[in-house]
N, C-alpha and C positions, 0 to 999 in steps of 0.2 A: 647644695641640693635646693629644691625648688620650695618657695615660703607659699605655696599653695595647695597643699596636701592636709588630709589627712589622715591621724592614725587611732588606732584603735590599740586600750587598751584594759586590764582587768580591773575591776576595781572601783571607790567613789573616787568624786575630784579630788584633789591633793594628795592620791596615792604614793607611796614610790613609784608605781609603774608609770603615772601621771607626770611625775619629776623627770623620769628619764625618757619619757617622750618629746618632754619638751626640752631636754638637754639633748639630746642625740635628734629632734626635730626642727629646731628652731625656729617659729614663726609658722609650724604648725598647727591646725584644732585638732584638739584631741577628743578623743571618743570615748566617753567611759563605760564600761559593761558589766553585766554583774558575771560570767563566767570567763573561761579562755574558750572554751566553746564559741559564746555569741561574740567575741573577738573576731575570733578563727571566721565565722561566720560574716561579721561586715566588710572583711576584706574580701572573700570569696563573692558575695551578692553586692558587691561594688558599693556599698557604704559606707567604706574606708580604701584608703591605696593599701596603706599597710599594716601590721598589728607589732606591738611591742609585747612579749610572751618572756615572763620569767622562765629560767630554766634551773637556774644551779644561783646557791647562797651559800657563800664561805663558812657560818655558823651551820645554819641547818640542812645544808644536803642540797637535793634532786628537788625539783617539784614536781608533782605525777601529771602523769595524761599527756603530757607534750608529745613524746614519740608516738601517743594511738594518735591524736588529736593533727596532728599536721600531713601525714601520708594521705589520710582520707580527705582532710578538704583541698587536695592539691594545689596547696602553697609550696612557695619556696623561700629557702629562708636565704636573705639580702646580704642583713648584715648582724653585726653582735655590738651589744655594749654593757658597759659593766657602771654599776650605779651605787656609790659608795653609799651607805644606808645612816644617816644622823637624826637619830630619833631626839625627839622636844619636849619636854613636857610644858603642856598650853595650858591656860584657863579660862577664864571671862574675862574681861576688859577690868581691873581696879582687884582682883585676886593676887593672892601672895603664893607662896610655898608655905605659910605657915596655915595657910586656909585648909590646904589640901588633905582628902580624907584618902578618898577614893581614887583610883588611877583604873582608866579604860584605856584596853585596844585591844589588837588579834595575838592572839594566843600564843604565835612564834617572837612577838616583837616585848610579850609579857616575858617570856622566859630569859630576854636579850639585857632586861634594866633590874635585875636582880637586886643588886647592889643601892642602887636611889631608892625601891622600893622597903630595902631594912633600912636605910639610915632616915628617912623620912618617916618610917611606920605607915606606909599607903596598905588600905585594904585593895588588893589585886581584882578587879572584873573583867573578864574574858569578854572582848567584842567578835561581832564580824571581818572588822574592818579598822586598819591605825585610821584612815580618813573617817570610816561613820565614827566611829569615834568622837573626833573630835566633832563634827556634825552633833550628835547625842550631846554632848557638853557644853554646847553654843546653847542648842535650843533648851537645855533644862535650866541654864540660865543660874545654877549655882556655882558656889564660892568652893564648898568642900569637894567639886568633884571636877576632876582634873584628866585629863588625856596626853597619851603619849604617839607620836603621829611626825612627821614632816613639816618641815618650817615652810612647806607651802601650802600644809592644809591649814594652818594656822594662819598666814594670810588669806585664803579664800575664805575660812569661817570665821575672822574677823577676832578671833584670838590672841592672846596676849602669851608670847613663850616666857616661861619662869625659869626654865633655862635647858641649856642646848647640849646637847650629846653627851644625854645621860647612856647612852649604852655600854655595857661592861666592857666591852673587844670594841678597838678602835678601827679594825680591818673586816670590818662586816660589812659587806660588797655582794651585791645580788650582780647576778649576768642572767642577757638576756638576747635571746635571737628576734631579729628582725624579720616578718614576712611579709610577703606578698604577691601576688598573684602572676606573676611574670622573675623569670629567673636572674641574680646580677648577670650581664654578657661581659667577661670578664679573659683577658688574652689570657693565654697560660706564660707566658715568658713575664718573667718578677717574681721581686720576694716578697710576704706578708699577706700570703692567704691563708683562708680556712677552708676546711670541706668537712661538710656534715652525713653522713649516712646513715644507714638501716642495714641492717644484714641478719641472717635465717641460722639457725644452728639446730641439725638434729644434738639430742644428748648423748653422748659416747663417749668414751676416753679418748683425751689427748683431741679433740675436733675442738677447742678454742685456742689448742698451742698453735695447729696447724693453720687455721685460720689468721692468724696472726701474725706468722713468720715471716711472712715476706714484708711488713710495715720494720722488724728490727733489722735483717737481712739488705733492705735500702736505706736503715737510717732515718724513717718516716718518726718523726714525735707526734705520741697520741698525747691528747689534752684532756679528753674526757672517755669515759668507756662502762657505759652502764647496761646491766641485765635485766631482762624485764620475761615473762610467762607469757605462755601465748595461748589465750581463751580460757584461760585453767589448765595446760594441760600440761604435763610433766615431760614428754616426750620433745618439745623444742624449747626453744633459746630463743628472743630478738634482740640483739645487742643496737645500742646508741652509739655512733664512733664519732667524734672531731678528733683529727687532725689536721697539722698543716700541710700547707702544701694547697697545691693546683692538681685535678685528676686528669690534665689533660700532659703534666710539663713529667719528665722525671725527677724524682725517684717513687712520685705516687700516683704514677700510672702504673709502673712495672708492682707495684705493690697491689694496687685492686687490682691487676690481673691474678696476680697469686693468690690474691682472696678467693675472686670468682668458684677456682677449682674448688673449691671444701665451704662451701656453703651452699645455700639451696635456695638464696632470694637476696639480693644486693639491692638496695635504692641510695640514690644519691639525693637528701634534701635542699641541698644549697652548697655553693661557693660563691665566697662573699671573702671581706678586708678586712684583716686582724687588725681586732682595736688596740688603739698606739697605748691602752690602759696594759697591754702582755708587756709592752717594754718597759714599765714602772716597775713590776714584780719582777 
């Protein structure tokens, strides 16, 4: 991968999305954005080459809006990345755990550190972002205020890590889509591909069963299936699907042909190499 690119992400410098960018695209410049829409827009407008977009977490579940934002932006998923979430408790230089009284972090992260909050008797204070909480603690300069964020956030803000891995669950991992203006050009032959697609169904008895039957009969493994209501209507549902395989190679090509008989609309968002992380789990 070229070391000349720019990759956008949602969050402040030092956020876990920033860490994911630096891990997946070493040497690239990272571009922080306030929202997913702004990160996608940066790629669409040519300000960035790619966007790192969180799509699901092993503890918190799915990340909303990505299924709606990507098709509208005209971007393509060209890769995936799994980032281990390792929360660090950090404070200003010279502070200690005994000084800590209040802990600041994002609400999702706060729900993942209940054990250390109870152990140290800390008052939880919810902030908009993990890396943003680190910036605030640095700005206040108070020993009694600590943040929970990534080790990268501590480094960028000149904070001391008082304790590493304060998360309650060691398997805490976030999966990201990597999006680009151009699709990945991959040959259909060979293993280790993932395909992400959207399809729409009318809500009637047996619709989803019939639509997915081809994946079962052809032996295609579905790794993710999520449903979304469309424009507030209860008459149709949109599904986001991740499957193993290349859409031009059997058996996925056959499964997609069968799917087309039962759906109103289907759209492939991307074909990309499966992350090596999948072989570790």
